[in-house]
Each structure stands twice: as C-alpha cells, then as structure tokens.
C-alpha positions as CSV (number, residue, x, y, z in Angstrom):
1,M,115.9,89.2,133.9
2,A,114.3,92.6,134.5
3,Q,117.6,94.0,135.7
4,I,119.4,92.7,132.6
5,D,116.7,94.4,130.5
6,L,117.2,97.7,132.3
7,R,121.0,97.5,131.8
8,R,120.5,96.9,128.1
9,K,118.1,99.9,127.9
10,L,120.7,102.0,129.6
11,A,123.4,100.9,127.1
12,V,121.2,101.6,124.1
13,L,119.8,104.9,125.2
14,A,123.0,106.3,126.6
15,D,124.8,105.5,123.4
16,A,122.0,107.1,121.4
17,A,122.3,110.3,123.4
18,K,126.0,110.8,122.6
19,Y,125.2,112.8,119.4
20,D,123.8,115.7,121.4
21,A,126.6,117.9,122.5
22,S,124.7,120.5,124.5
23,C,125.0,119.0,127.9
24,A,127.3,121.2,130.1
25,S,125.8,121.9,133.6
26,S,126.9,125.5,134.1
27,G,125.4,128.8,135.0
28,T,122.8,127.6,137.5
29,T,122.5,128.0,141.3
30,K,121.7,125.5,144.1
31,R,118.0,124.9,144.6
32,N,116.5,125.5,148.0
33,S,114.8,122.6,149.8
34,L,112.2,122.6,152.5
35,G,113.8,121.5,155.6
36,G,117.2,121.2,153.9
37,R,116.8,117.4,153.4
38,G,116.9,117.4,149.6
39,I,118.9,115.1,147.4
40,G,121.5,116.3,145.0
41,S,123.6,119.4,144.3
42,T,124.7,121.4,141.3
43,E,128.0,122.3,142.9
44,G,129.8,119.0,143.7
45,M,132.1,116.7,141.7
46,G,130.6,113.5,140.6
47,I,128.4,108.7,132.4
48,C,128.8,111.9,130.6
49,H,131.7,114.3,131.4
50,A,131.1,117.9,130.5
51,Y,133.2,120.9,131.2
52,T,131.9,124.3,132.5
53,P,133.3,127.6,131.2
54,D,135.5,127.8,134.4
55,G,137.0,124.4,133.6
56,R,135.1,122.4,136.2
57,C,134.4,118.8,135.2
58,V,130.8,117.7,135.9
59,S,129.2,114.3,135.4
60,L,125.7,113.9,134.1
61,L,123.5,110.9,133.4
62,K,122.9,111.6,129.7
63,I,120.2,109.4,128.1
64,L,117.3,109.4,125.8
65,L,113.8,108.5,127.2
66,T,113.5,106.5,124.0
67,N,115.2,106.2,120.6
68,F,111.9,105.3,118.9
69,C,111.0,108.3,116.7
70,I,108.3,109.1,114.3
71,Y,110.5,111.5,112.4
72,D,112.8,110.6,109.5
73,C,115.7,113.1,109.8
74,A,118.3,112.0,107.3
75,Y,121.3,112.9,109.6
76,C,119.8,111.1,112.7
77,I,120.8,107.6,113.7
78,N,117.4,107.2,115.4
79,R,115.2,108.2,112.5
80,V,112.2,106.1,111.9
81,S,113.7,104.4,108.9
82,S,117.0,103.5,110.7
83,N,117.7,99.9,111.4
84,V,118.9,100.3,115.0
85,E,118.1,98.5,118.2
86,R,115.3,100.3,119.9
87,A,114.6,100.8,123.6
88,R,112.4,102.9,125.9
89,F,112.5,103.8,129.5
90,T,109.4,104.3,131.6
91,V,109.3,107.6,133.5
92,Q,109.9,105.8,136.8
93,E,112.9,104.0,135.5
94,V,114.6,107.3,134.6
95,V,113.7,108.7,138.0
96,D,115.1,105.6,139.8
97,L,118.3,105.5,137.7
98,T,119.0,109.2,138.3
99,L,118.5,108.8,142.1
100,A,120.5,105.6,142.3
101,F,123.4,107.0,140.2
102,Y,123.5,110.2,142.3
103,K,123.5,108.4,145.6
104,R,126.5,106.4,144.4
105,N,128.2,109.6,143.5
106,Y,128.4,108.7,139.8
107,I,126.6,111.9,138.7
108,E,125.5,115.3,139.8
109,G,122.6,115.7,137.4
110,L,120.5,114.5,134.5
111,F,120.5,115.4,130.8
112,L,117.3,114.0,129.3
113,S,116.3,114.0,125.6
114,S,114.1,111.7,123.6
115,G,112.9,110.7,120.2
116,V,109.4,111.9,119.3
117,I,106.8,109.2,120.1
118,R,103.2,109.5,119.2
119,N,103.4,113.3,119.0
120,G,105.3,116.3,120.4
121,D,102.8,116.9,123.3
122,Y,102.9,113.2,124.5
123,T,106.7,113.1,124.4
124,M,107.1,116.4,126.2
125,E,104.7,115.3,128.9
126,Q,106.9,112.3,129.6
127,L,110.0,114.4,129.9
128,V,108.4,116.9,132.2
129,E,107.0,114.2,134.4
130,V,110.5,112.8,135.0
131,A,111.6,116.2,136.2
132,R,108.4,116.7,138.2
133,R,108.8,113.5,140.1
134,L,112.5,114.2,140.8
135,R,111.7,117.7,142.1
136,E,108.4,117.2,143.9
137,D,108.4,113.5,145.0
138,H,112.1,113.2,145.9
139,D,113.2,116.8,146.5
140,F,116.0,116.4,144.0
141,R,118.1,119.6,143.9
142,G,120.7,118.4,141.4
143,Y,121.0,119.7,137.8
144,I,118.4,118.8,135.3
145,H,118.6,119.6,131.6
146,L,115.6,118.9,129.5
147,K,115.5,118.8,125.7
148,L,112.4,120.6,124.3
149,I,110.1,119.2,121.7
150,P,109.4,122.4,119.8
151,E,106.0,121.2,118.5
152,A,104.8,120.7,122.1
153,D,102.1,122.9,123.7
154,A,103.4,126.2,125.2
155,R,102.1,125.1,128.7
156,L,104.4,122.1,128.6
157,V,107.4,124.3,127.7
158,E,106.5,126.5,130.7
159,L,106.3,123.5,133.0
160,A,109.7,122.2,131.7
161,G,111.3,125.5,132.7
162,L,109.9,125.4,136.2
163,Y,111.4,122.0,136.9
164,A,114.6,122.1,134.8
165,D,117.8,124.1,135.2
166,R,118.4,124.4,131.5
167,L,116.3,123.9,128.4
168,S,117.5,123.4,124.8
169,A,115.8,123.1,121.4
170,N,118.3,122.2,118.7
171,I,118.3,124.3,115.6
172,E,120.3,121.4,114.1
173,L,121.4,122.9,110.8
174,P,122.7,126.4,109.9
175,R,120.5,126.7,106.9
176,D,116.7,126.5,107.1
177,E,116.6,125.2,103.6
178,A,118.8,122.3,104.5
179,L,116.6,121.5,107.6
180,G,113.5,121.3,105.4
181,R,115.3,119.1,103.0
182,L,117.0,116.7,105.5
183,A,114.4,116.8,108.2
184,P,111.1,117.2,106.4
185,E,109.0,116.9,109.6
186,K,110.8,119.7,111.4
187,D,110.2,123.4,110.9
188,A,112.8,126.0,111.7
189,R,110.1,128.5,112.5
190,T,108.6,126.2,115.1
191,I,112.0,125.7,116.7
192,R,112.6,129.4,116.9
193,K,109.1,130.0,118.3
194,A,109.8,127.6,121.1
195,M,113.1,129.3,121.8
196,G,111.4,132.6,121.8
197,Q,108.9,131.4,124.3
198,V,111.7,130.3,126.6
199,R,113.4,133.7,126.3
200,L,110.2,135.5,127.2
201,K,109.7,133.3,130.3
202,L,113.3,133.9,131.3
203,E,112.7,137.7,131.1
204,E,109.5,137.4,133.1
205,A,111.4,135.4,135.8
206,K,113.9,138.2,136.4
207,P,112.8,140.0,139.6
208,E,112.2,143.7,139.3
209,R,114.0,145.8,141.9
210,R,110.8,147.2,143.1
211,D,109.1,143.9,143.5
212,R,109.2,142.4,146.9
213,K,107.8,139.1,145.7
214,R,110.4,137.1,143.7
215,P,108.9,135.4,140.6
216,P,109.2,131.6,140.3
217,A,112.5,130.4,139.0
218,F,112.5,129.5,135.3
219,A,115.4,127.6,133.8
220,P,117.9,129.4,135.8
221,A,120.8,128.1,133.7
222,G,119.1,129.5,130.6
223,Q,118.8,127.8,127.2
224,S,121.2,126.4,124.6
225,T,121.1,124.9,121.2
226,Q,123.2,122.8,118.9
227,L,124.4,123.2,115.3
228,I,125.6,120.2,113.2
229,V,128.8,121.1,111.4
230,G,129.5,119.7,107.9
231,A,126.1,118.1,107.0
232,D,124.6,120.8,104.8
233,G,127.6,122.5,103.1
234,A,127.4,125.8,105.1
235,P,130.8,127.4,105.5
236,D,132.2,128.4,108.9
237,T,131.3,132.1,108.3
238,E,127.7,131.2,107.8
239,I,127.7,129.1,110.9
240,M,129.2,131.9,113.0
241,A,126.7,134.4,111.6
242,R,123.8,132.0,112.6
243,S,125.3,131.6,116.1
244,A,125.6,135.4,116.5
245,A,122.0,135.8,115.5
246,L,120.9,133.1,118.0
247,Y,122.8,134.7,120.8
248,G,121.3,138.1,120.0
249,G,117.8,137.0,119.3
250,Y,117.2,134.4,122.0
251,G,119.6,135.2,124.8
252,L,121.3,131.8,124.6
253,R,123.8,130.7,127.1
254,R,125.6,128.5,124.7
255,V,125.6,127.3,121.1
256,Y,127.2,123.9,120.8
257,Y,128.8,122.5,117.7
258,S,128.7,118.9,116.7
259,A,130.7,117.6,113.7
260,F,128.6,115.6,111.4
261,S,129.2,111.9,111.6
262,P,128.2,109.5,108.8
263,I,125.6,107.0,109.9
264,P,124.9,103.5,108.6
265,D,122.6,103.4,105.5
266,G,122.9,107.2,105.3
267,S,121.0,109.3,102.8
268,S,122.7,110.2,99.5
269,L,121.8,113.8,100.4
270,L,124.5,113.7,103.1
271,P,128.3,114.0,102.6
272,P,130.1,110.6,102.6
273,T,132.8,111.7,105.1
274,K,132.9,113.6,108.4
275,P,134.6,117.0,108.6
276,P,137.9,117.4,110.5
277,L,137.6,117.4,114.2
278,M,139.7,120.5,114.2
279,R,137.0,122.4,112.3
280,E,134.5,121.8,115.2
281,H,137.2,123.0,117.6
282,R,137.9,126.2,115.6
283,L,134.2,127.0,115.7
284,Y,134.2,126.7,119.5
285,Q,137.2,129.0,119.6
286,A,135.4,131.5,117.3
287,D,132.3,131.2,119.5
288,W,134.5,132.0,122.6
289,L,135.8,135.1,120.8
290,M,132.3,136.4,120.2
291,R,131.1,135.7,123.7
292,F,134.1,136.9,125.8
293,Y,136.6,138.8,123.6
294,G,134.4,141.4,121.8
295,F,134.9,140.0,118.3
296,T,132.1,140.0,115.8
297,A,131.4,137.1,113.4
298,P,132.4,139.2,110.3
299,E,135.7,140.2,111.9
300,I,136.6,136.5,112.6
301,G,135.5,135.5,109.1
302,E,137.2,138.2,107.1
303,G,139.9,137.0,104.8
304,T,139.1,133.3,105.2
305,D,139.5,130.9,102.4
306,Q,136.0,130.3,101.0
307,G,134.5,131.1,104.4
308,M,136.4,128.4,106.2
309,L,138.4,129.0,109.4
310,D,142.1,128.3,109.3
311,L,142.7,124.8,110.7
312,A,146.4,125.4,111.3
313,V,146.1,128.4,113.7
314,D,143.4,129.5,116.1
315,P,141.0,132.3,114.9
316,K,142.4,134.9,117.2
317,L,145.9,134.4,115.9
318,A,144.6,134.2,112.3
319,W,142.9,137.6,112.8
320,A,146.1,139.2,114.3
321,L,148.2,137.9,111.4
322,R,145.8,139.6,109.0
323,R,145.8,142.8,111.1
324,R,149.5,143.4,111.9
325,E,149.0,147.2,111.6
326,A,147.1,147.0,114.9
327,F,150.2,145.7,116.7
328,P,152.2,146.0,118.8
329,V,150.0,146.9,121.7
330,D,151.3,148.7,124.8
331,V,150.4,146.6,127.8
332,N,150.7,149.7,130.1
333,R,148.3,151.9,128.2
334,A,146.0,149.8,126.0
335,A,142.3,149.5,126.9
336,R,140.9,146.2,128.0
337,E,139.1,145.7,124.6
338,T,142.4,146.1,122.8
339,L,144.3,143.8,125.1
340,L,141.7,141.1,124.6
341,R,142.7,140.9,121.0
342,V,146.3,140.2,121.7
343,P,147.2,136.5,120.8
344,G,148.2,134.6,123.9
345,L,146.3,136.9,126.3
346,G,143.2,135.4,127.8
347,V,140.5,137.1,129.8
348,K,142.1,136.3,133.2
349,A,145.5,137.4,132.0
350,V,144.1,140.7,130.7
351,D,142.3,141.4,134.0
352,R,145.5,140.7,135.9
353,I,147.5,143.1,133.7
354,L,144.9,145.8,134.3
355,S,145.0,145.2,138.0
356,V,148.8,145.2,138.4
357,R,149.5,148.1,136.1
358,R,147.6,150.4,138.5
359,H,150.5,150.1,140.9
360,R,153.5,149.9,138.6
361,T,154.7,150.0,135.0
362,L,154.9,146.5,133.6
363,R,158.1,145.0,132.2
364,L,158.1,142.0,130.0
365,E,158.9,139.6,132.8
366,D,155.9,141.0,134.7
367,V,153.7,140.1,131.7
368,G,155.3,136.7,131.6
369,R,154.3,136.0,135.2
370,L,150.7,136.9,134.4
371,T,150.3,134.8,131.2
372,R,150.7,131.2,130.3
373,S,153.1,131.6,127.5
374,I,155.1,134.8,127.1
375,E,156.6,133.4,123.8
376,A,153.1,133.6,122.2
377,V,152.6,137.2,123.5
378,R,156.0,138.8,122.8
379,P,155.6,139.6,119.1
380,W,152.4,141.5,119.8
381,I,153.1,143.8,122.7
382,T,155.4,146.5,124.0
383,A,156.3,146.9,127.7
384,L,158.6,149.2,129.7
385,D,161.7,147.3,128.6
386,W,160.4,145.5,125.5
387,T,159.6,146.2,121.9
388,P,159.3,143.5,119.3
389,G,161.0,145.5,116.6
390,G,160.5,143.8,113.3
391,L,159.3,140.6,115.0
392,T,155.7,141.1,113.9
393,D,156.8,141.5,110.3
394,A,158.9,138.3,110.2
395,A,158.0,136.1,107.3
396,D,158.1,133.0,109.6
397,L,155.8,134.5,112.3
398,R,152.9,132.3,111.4
399,A,155.1,129.2,111.3
400,R,156.7,130.0,114.6
401,L,153.4,130.6,116.4
402,A,151.3,127.8,114.9
403,P,150.9,125.2,117.7
404,Q,152.8,122.0,117.0
405,R,150.4,119.6,118.7
406,K,148.7,116.4,117.9
407,P,145.1,116.7,116.5
408,E,143.5,115.4,119.7
409,Q,145.4,117.9,121.9
410,L,142.9,120.7,121.7
411,S,142.6,123.8,123.9
412,L,141.1,127.3,123.9
413,F,143.8,130.0,123.4
C-alpha cells in the first residue's frame, strides 16, 4: 500500500510541476567526489526532457516537494483556494526517488520546487535538506536545480547555492502591479532582493587570479527565472524589456517564458483563453537574439503592431524586412556583428564564414555549404559571384520567406 501511495504522490507532484518551464540543465560542470566513487553526472544522457543551448537532450526528475500552498496566486493551479488533489513528499522520499531513478538511467538530475508550507523559511529548509542529503550522504554529483522561496532567510539561500547547480526565483509576471493584484502574498521587491543576493554570491564565488585558494562553488550553473506570458496584458515589447533588465541587473543565465494556461475555477481577473503557442516561441527567439546576436529589446520591438511580435515570421526576419536599407551584406567583408543580423545565418554559420574567408573569397556555393538554407540567405547577401539585385525589394519577399510549417513544428532561426 505504501508503494501505491508513493506512486500516486509522484503522479500528482510531477504533474503539478509541469507549469514551471525553467528546468534546463546547462552551464554547469561535473562535481568532484572524494575517492571518485560518487553517484551521478551532469554530462550523460538519461520524466522531464529539457534541451540545453547546444541542443543536447537531458532528463530531469521534475517534481514539487508538495502542492500544498498557503498562497492564493490567481494564476496558480496549486493556490490555497484551488480544489485539486494534494500530496506531499517527505525529504527522504525525494532523495530515494532521485537515487533510484538515476541508478535506472531514467534521469541525470533533479529539478525541485514546492508550494509554500507554513512559511518561506520552513519550505526552503526542506528543499535545502533534500540537496544536502544527496550531496553529503550519498555523494550525488548529478545536476540539482532548486527553486528559491524569496521570503526565506538569506542563510538558507546561501546554503541552497552551495548544494545546487542552479537556483531560480520566478518573477512570474512582467508587471509588478499585476503581481500585486494576482498574487497578493508575493512582493516583486522581495523576489528581486533574493535574485540580487544570488548574484552577489555568484560574484564572490569567482576566483581572483591572485588568489591561490579557490572559493567554494556557488550555483555554478547560475540562476534563472520565469515570466508568464498572456496573464496580465503586457505586450511582447514590455516582456522583452523586462527580460533585458533582468539579464543586465541579475546576471541571469536564462529567462524562461511560459504561456498562460487557464485553470479550473479561474479568477475573473485572468483572461478566459490562452495565448497562441507561437507567441511564446517568438519570445524565445527574441530572447535568443538579445543573448547571442547583439540585438536590443527596442530594436526587436520597433515597428511591431501594438507591441506584439509578428507571429507569421521570426523576429530576426521581421527586423530585416523593416530594415531593407541595411542589405545586402557582403559576406567577404562584413563584420561579425553585421553578419549575425542576416536572416538565415546562425552563430555557427557566421563563425564558419569568418574562418573560411581568411583563406579564400567566398562564392554563393561556399556560403551554401556553411549554412542550413541558402534560399533563406540569398536575398540578403552578396558574394564573389552573387548579388541579389532587386530580390530584396520584391513585393512577395515576406511571403516567400515566411516558413510554411505546422504550428507545432517550431525551431530557432
């Protein structure tokens, strides 16, 4: 009977955790182990599947410690007033599940969050204790991501960072006003304070070149956060501006975007329908442009319809269509920053172009071998034997370049 109860807990608490998108295990390094006998690895292939920036698929046990919660956030299925089945793991049950799943090669790490029970300190103590037992009692070297309870004592946040690879405190909503209205027990200033503490600890953990003694590792995979899209009326330009401020102010590794999903018995303060899945995808693409392509949030958002990204074409192509005077770009002379703005050219393709052109002048077929789709690139570049002529001014350019794919077939550039 006990085993059946545990399975039911797993079903309930794994399902309850699916609304948190910030669970990729990337950017960390393998932990050292005394004697080399530790359990787990952050580098192997493994029930939550997440994808790292380099495209690697990783498997994480993604669960809540409990879906009981004393808060009444209108957008949360686990709010105190929600009529959902409740469950709660003990600390040891989470430890045992993690080890058992890892030994069966189901997972390579743990993503652990929780509803707030009793108070922030008590909940955070429970989360930290799971990580402590895994690390110290079982020498577990796999990936651990802990969700921070922003109201918790600063010492608990510090302990979490010593045991976990990544920490995250969810901002939740782009607008502070909306957070106060939809989640009255939460305070955006408290969340930012916790994120600021993590950033300071991350800075302290960086070894100075002159220091012989390396400081203790603190959340080596950094911190992340999540923004809910479509719950508070904020347009995409406002969401991008908030993300840019979070990256700059708190040194985040990732901002994750989660499309709002209506919940049973939802508040009248919330929209009755969910936003298009493509909207979430466009925000991820815009985020990628800010992080890796040198775009700013205002550049991506300029010329948008009421601050909303174009759902028909990706934001990089949308920018290029608005800035046709910047094209065509000479692939043999243009700077890296300029090439990164060419539709169809990704970071790897640009770096290949820069490498090859040191040795010879590129023709169109050379560019074709270095890119995924030369058809997407042709209207925007010149090469030794190629010029697009009037191709960039063609009235049907947008129609020809807009991807003809099913909504579920999403990709970055």
